[in-house]
C-alpha positions as CSV (number, residue, x, y, z in Angstrom):
1,K,0.1,0.0,0.0
2,V,1.3,3.4,-1.2
3,V,-0.1,6.7,0.0
4,V,0.2,9.9,-2.5
5,C,-0.6,13.1,-1.0
6,R,-1.1,14.5,-4.7
7,D,-1.9,13.1,-8.9
8,L,2.1,13.9,-10.0
9,G,0.7,13.9,-13.2
10,P,0.6,11.5,-16.2
11,D,4.5,10.5,-16.3
12,A,5.0,9.9,-12.9
13,M,1.5,8.2,-12.0
14,S,1.9,5.9,-15.1
15,L,5.3,4.9,-13.5
16,L,3.7,3.9,-9.8
17,K,0.7,2.5,-11.7
18,A,2.6,0.0,-13.8
19,T,4.7,-1.5,-10.9
20,P,1.9,-4.1,-9.9
21,E,3.2,-4.5,-6.3
22,L,1.8,-1.7,-5.5
23,D,-1.4,-0.9,-4.4
24,L,-2.2,3.2,-4.9
25,V,-4.1,5.4,-2.8
26,V,-4.3,8.7,-4.0
27,W,-6.0,12.1,-2.8
28,P,-8.5,12.7,-5.0
29,H,-8.4,16.9,-5.4
30,D,-6.3,19.4,-7.1
31,R,-5.1,20.9,-4.1
32,G,-3.3,20.4,-1.0
33,C,-3.9,17.3,0.8
34,D,-6.1,17.6,3.8
35,R,-4.1,16.0,7.0
36,T,-7.2,14.1,8.5
37,W,-7.2,12.0,5.4
38,L,-3.6,11.6,5.3
39,L,-4.0,10.3,9.1
40,D,-6.8,8.2,8.3
41,N,-5.3,6.4,5.4
42,V,-1.5,6.7,6.1
43,P,-2.1,2.9,8.4
44,G,-0.5,-0.3,7.1
45,S,1.0,1.8,4.2
46,S,4.8,0.7,3.0
47,G,5.1,4.3,1.0
48,L,4.1,7.7,1.2
49,V,4.6,10.2,-1.6
50,V,4.4,13.6,-0.1
51,M,4.7,17.5,-1.1
52,L,6.7,20.5,0.6
53,T,3.2,21.4,2.2
54,D,2.6,18.1,4.1
55,K,4.0,17.8,7.3
56,V,5.3,14.9,8.1
57,D,6.0,13.9,11.7
58,F,5.6,11.8,14.9
59,E,2.4,11.4,14.9
60,V,1.9,10.7,10.7
61,F,5.0,8.2,11.2
62,G,2.8,6.5,14.6
63,R,-0.2,6.4,12.4
64,A,1.4,4.4,9.8
65,G,2.7,1.7,11.8
66,P,5.7,-0.8,11.2
67,S,5.2,-1.2,7.6
68,L,6.1,2.4,6.8
69,K,9.3,1.8,4.4
70,T,9.6,5.1,2.5
71,V,8.7,8.8,2.3
72,S,9.3,10.1,-0.9
73,T,9.0,14.2,-1.1
74,M,8.3,15.8,-4.5
75,S,10.9,18.8,-3.1
76,V,14.6,19.8,-3.0
77,G,14.2,20.3,0.4
78,Y,13.0,18.3,3.4
79,E,12.4,20.9,6.5
80,H,8.7,19.4,6.4
81,I,9.7,15.7,7.4
82,D,11.0,14.7,10.9
83,L,14.4,13.1,9.6
84,K,15.0,11.8,13.1
85,A,12.0,10.2,13.6
86,A,12.1,8.7,10.3
87,A,15.9,7.6,11.3
88,Q,14.9,6.0,14.3
89,R,12.3,4.0,12.2
90,G,15.1,3.1,9.6
91,L,13.2,4.8,7.0
92,K,14.4,5.6,3.7
93,V,13.4,9.3,2.6
94,G,13.7,10.1,-1.0
95,Y,13.7,13.8,-2.6
96,T,14.5,15.5,-6.1
97,P,17.8,17.3,-5.8
98,D,19.3,16.4,-8.9
99,V,16.6,15.7,-11.8
100,L,18.6,14.1,-14.5
101,T,18.2,15.5,-17.7
102,D,21.4,15.5,-19.6
103,A,23.7,12.1,-19.3
104,G,26.7,14.0,-21.5
105,K,28.4,16.9,-21.9
106,L,27.8,20.5,-23.0
107,R,29.9,22.9,-23.9
108,T,29.7,26.6,-23.3
109,P,30.6,29.1,-26.2
110,F,33.9,29.4,-24.4
111,S,34.7,25.7,-25.0
112,M,34.5,24.7,-21.2
113,V,33.1,21.9,-20.6
114,V,30.6,21.7,-18.0
115,Y,28.3,18.7,-17.1
116,I,24.5,20.3,-16.6
117,S,22.6,17.6,-14.4
118,S,19.7,19.3,-13.5
119,V,16.8,21.0,-14.7
120,T,15.7,22.2,-11.4
121,I,19.1,24.0,-11.2
122,R,18.6,25.2,-15.1
123,S,15.2,26.8,-14.2
124,V,16.1,28.5,-10.9
125,A,19.3,29.8,-12.5
126,D,17.1,31.2,-15.6
127,L,15.1,32.7,-13.0
128,S,17.5,34.4,-10.9
129,V,18.7,36.2,-13.7
130,M,14.7,37.3,-14.9
131,L,14.1,38.7,-11.2
132,A,17.7,40.5,-11.6
133,L,16.5,41.8,-14.8
134,M,13.2,42.9,-13.4
135,A,14.3,44.8,-10.6
136,S,16.6,46.8,-12.1
137,R,14.6,47.7,-14.8
138,N,11.6,48.6,-12.3
139,I,8.9,46.1,-14.2
140,G,6.9,45.9,-11.0
141,I,6.3,49.9,-11.1
142,A,6.4,49.7,-15.3
143,T,3.7,47.2,-15.4
144,A,1.7,48.3,-12.7
145,V,1.2,51.8,-14.8
146,V,0.1,50.1,-17.4
147,R,-2.5,47.4,-15.9
148,E,-3.6,50.3,-13.8
149,G,-4.5,52.6,-16.8
150,Q,-2.0,55.1,-16.2
151,W,0.4,55.2,-19.4
152,P,-1.7,58.2,-21.1
153,N,-1.1,60.0,-17.7
154,R,2.4,59.8,-18.0
155,P,4.1,61.9,-20.3
156,W,7.2,60.9,-21.6
157,S,10.8,62.2,-19.5
158,P,14.3,61.1,-20.0
159,F,14.6,59.2,-16.7
160,A,11.4,57.8,-16.2
161,L,11.4,54.3,-15.3
162,C,15.2,53.8,-15.7
163,G,17.2,51.7,-14.0
164,P,20.9,50.4,-13.5
165,Q,21.6,47.7,-16.3
166,L,23.0,44.6,-16.2
167,S,24.7,44.3,-19.2
168,T,28.1,46.6,-20.1
169,I,28.5,49.3,-22.5
170,A,31.2,51.6,-23.8
171,S,30.5,54.1,-21.1
172,S,30.2,51.4,-18.2
173,P,32.5,48.4,-19.1
174,T,32.7,46.9,-15.7
175,R,29.9,44.8,-14.1
176,K,30.5,43.1,-11.3
177,V,28.4,39.8,-9.8
178,G,28.3,38.3,-6.3
179,F,26.8,35.2,-5.0
180,V,25.7,34.5,-1.2
181,G,26.6,30.9,-1.7
182,F,28.4,29.5,-5.1
183,G,27.4,26.0,-5.6
184,R,25.7,24.5,-8.5
185,I,23.0,27.0,-9.2
186,A,24.9,29.9,-9.0
187,Q,27.6,28.7,-11.0
188,A,24.7,28.2,-13.4
189,T,23.5,31.6,-13.0
190,L,27.0,32.8,-13.8
191,A,27.2,30.9,-16.9
192,R,23.9,33.0,-18.0
193,L,25.0,36.0,-16.7
194,V,28.4,36.0,-18.8
195,P,26.6,37.1,-22.2
196,F,25.6,40.6,-20.5
197,G,29.1,40.9,-20.0
198,I,29.8,40.9,-16.8
199,T,33.6,41.0,-15.9
200,H,34.4,39.9,-12.2
201,C,32.6,37.3,-10.2
202,L,33.0,37.5,-6.3
203,Y,31.1,35.2,-4.2
204,S,31.3,33.8,-0.3
205,S,30.8,30.3,0.7
206,N,31.6,27.9,4.3
207,P,34.5,29.9,5.8
208,S,35.4,26.3,6.6
209,S,35.8,24.7,2.8
210,P,38.9,25.9,1.5
211,T,39.2,27.9,-1.7
212,N,39.5,26.1,-4.7
213,H,42.4,28.0,-6.7
214,E,42.1,25.9,-9.4
215,R,38.2,25.6,-10.6
216,D,37.9,29.6,-9.9
217,A,41.0,30.3,-12.7
218,E,39.2,27.6,-14.7
219,L,35.7,29.5,-15.1
220,A,37.8,33.0,-14.9
221,K,39.5,31.7,-18.4
222,A,36.7,30.0,-19.7
223,Y,34.1,32.7,-19.4
224,K,36.6,35.4,-20.1
225,L,35.9,37.2,-16.9
226,Q,39.1,39.7,-15.3
227,S,38.7,37.3,-11.9
228,V,36.7,34.9,-9.8
229,T,37.4,35.5,-6.7
230,K,36.1,34.2,-3.2
231,V,36.0,37.0,-0.5
232,N,33.9,37.6,3.1
233,V,30.4,38.9,3.2
234,D,31.5,42.5,3.8
235,E,33.4,43.0,0.6
236,L,31.0,41.1,-1.6
237,A,28.3,43.6,-0.5
238,R,30.5,46.7,-0.9
239,E,31.8,45.2,-4.6
240,S,28.9,43.8,-6.2
241,D,26.3,45.5,-8.6
242,F,24.4,42.4,-8.2
243,I,23.9,40.1,-5.8
244,F,22.3,36.5,-5.7
245,V,21.7,34.7,-2.8
246,L,22.2,31.0,-3.6
247,A,23.0,29.5,-0.6
248,P,21.2,26.8,1.6
249,G,18.9,27.6,4.5
250,G,19.4,26.7,8.4
251,P,21.3,28.5,11.3
252,D,24.6,29.4,9.6
253,T,22.6,31.0,7.3
254,Y,20.0,32.6,8.9
255,H,19.2,36.5,8.3
256,I,22.7,36.2,6.4
257,I,21.5,39.4,4.6
258,N,20.5,42.0,7.5
259,E,20.9,45.8,7.9
260,N,24.4,46.0,7.9
261,F,24.8,43.9,4.6
262,L,22.4,46.2,3.3
263,K,24.0,49.1,4.2
264,Q,27.0,48.2,2.7
265,M,25.7,47.7,-1.1
266,K,26.0,50.3,-3.5
267,R,22.9,52.6,-4.0
268,T,22.3,51.0,-7.3
269,G,22.8,47.6,-5.8
270,I,20.3,44.8,-6.9
271,L,19.5,42.3,-4.1
272,V,18.1,38.7,-6.0
273,N,17.1,35.9,-3.4
274,A,16.2,32.2,-4.8
275,S,17.1,29.7,-2.4
276,R,15.5,30.2,1.5
277,G,13.6,32.9,2.5
278,T,15.4,32.9,6.1
279,L,18.5,34.1,4.5
280,V,17.0,37.7,4.2
281,D,16.1,39.8,6.8
282,S,12.5,40.9,5.4
283,D,12.5,43.9,7.8
284,A,15.8,45.3,7.2
285,L,15.4,44.6,3.4
286,A,11.9,47.0,3.7
287,K,13.9,49.7,5.3
288,A,16.8,49.3,3.0
289,L,14.5,50.0,-0.2
290,R,12.3,52.3,1.4
291,E,15.2,54.8,2.6
292,G,17.3,54.3,-0.6
293,W,20.1,52.1,0.5
294,I,20.1,49.5,-2.6
295,W,18.0,50.2,-5.9
296,G,16.1,47.1,-6.0
297,A,15.3,43.4,-4.9
298,G,13.6,40.2,-7.1
299,L,12.2,37.8,-4.4
300,D,11.3,34.1,-5.0
301,V,11.2,33.2,-1.6
302,V,9.9,35.2,1.3
303,E,10.8,34.1,5.0
304,G,7.1,33.0,6.7
305,E,6.0,32.2,3.1
306,P,3.6,31.5,2.0
307,N,1.9,34.0,4.7
308,V,2.9,36.7,2.4
309,T,-0.1,39.2,1.9
310,I,-0.4,42.5,0.7
311,G,0.0,44.5,4.3
312,H,3.7,42.6,4.0
313,P,6.4,45.4,4.4
314,L,7.9,44.2,1.3
315,V,5.0,43.9,-0.8
316,K,4.6,47.8,0.0
317,E,7.8,48.1,-1.5
318,P,7.4,49.2,-5.5
319,R,11.2,48.6,-6.0
320,C,10.6,45.0,-4.5
321,I,9.6,42.2,-7.0
322,I,8.1,38.7,-5.5
323,I,7.3,36.1,-6.8
324,P,5.4,33.2,-4.8
325,H,8.6,30.5,-4.8
326,V,8.1,29.1,-8.3
327,G,11.8,28.6,-9.2
328,S,11.1,25.3,-10.4
329,A,8.4,25.7,-12.4
330,T,8.4,24.8,-15.5
331,L,6.5,22.0,-17.3
332,E,9.7,20.5,-18.0
333,T,11.1,20.5,-14.3
334,R,8.0,19.7,-12.5
335,T,7.7,16.6,-14.5
336,A,11.2,15.4,-14.5
337,M,10.8,16.2,-10.3
338,A,7.6,13.8,-10.3
339,V,9.1,10.9,-12.1
340,R,11.8,11.2,-9.7
341,V,9.3,11.0,-6.9
342,A,8.5,7.9,-8.4
343,Q,11.4,6.4,-8.8
344,N,12.5,7.0,-5.3
345,L,9.1,5.8,-4.2
346,I,9.2,2.2,-6.1
347,A,13.0,1.5,-5.5
348,G,12.6,2.5,-1.7
349,V,9.4,0.1,-0.9
350,L,10.9,-3.0,-3.1
351,G,14.1,-2.8,-2.0
352,G,16.1,-1.2,-5.0
353,H,18.4,1.6,-5.0
354,M,16.6,5.0,-4.5
355,P,18.3,7.2,-7.4
356,A,18.0,10.5,-4.6
357,Q,18.1,9.6,-0.9
358,V,18.7,12.0,2.1
359,D,21.6,10.6,4.2
360,L,19.9,10.1,7.7
361,S,23.7,8.5,9.1
362,G,23.4,11.8,11.0
363,Y,20.3,11.9,13.0
364,R,20.4,8.3,14.2
């Protein structure tokens, strides 16, 4: 028996239905699974498919009983799952960090061989660049002018709706981008920024991690950058024109973007967060935008989401672009994620190799 808390679409569901050992119990509605339904149906199950919105805790495990072997979540994060309880019960937990698309190699225009292994990485990197462009070019304000019928009432003027430009031009030949976190998504974002004429890449990462000078030199050479340099967060704030927050969540990065960081940024600086809302102090960012410490911000994530209403201080800031955590929201990415969820579930329940399994060794 397998309990599925959301229809995963035809590709993934066909995999589950084609596995005769599985007796599927599927939440029948196109909305978040009701917890009462989950608790009523999970007893005696061997596998559980959940979304990021489904809390899998001691209560769920207790109702499931000893038959439960596997939890498979359609998410990169797994904060909604009690991993300690899962580890104590000897469960396997699957997730979707690497949705593989290309087994082979792709070459950049600069002949550097890179491995693009995840459509999730690609879609979040695409969206990060989009947010940078939207925030810098005042797209929130500009679209409101049209939607609210104000275009006829706004006479053209030389600098109306102008903002800092992402790409370099002859009169502005230097552009520095900074990354808080420099993993695969950040490096994929950097690759997408190269055609804009980026000249310098700065990044900060875990202070305990040694600097990878060889990799940094290879990236600089491949992308024809003047430098790729690891710096501390203060230097990153001071020197970067565009800053991309793409680090993991957790206590080590909580509010790493705070008032002190924002005060050091350039007045024309742009902040983008497509990782976790907890990395950015929302009140400090709202103050920075309101008082003009920085130019604008583009956010796919906000601390406390989804409880972000029209009264939220960041929603009130016209130079803050906020979208509702849709970094992986492409048809291709979500389909691939759903298929990976099904593969993880089948492998976990039937005793096979789970393609993407959470390491629970530290929770036992």
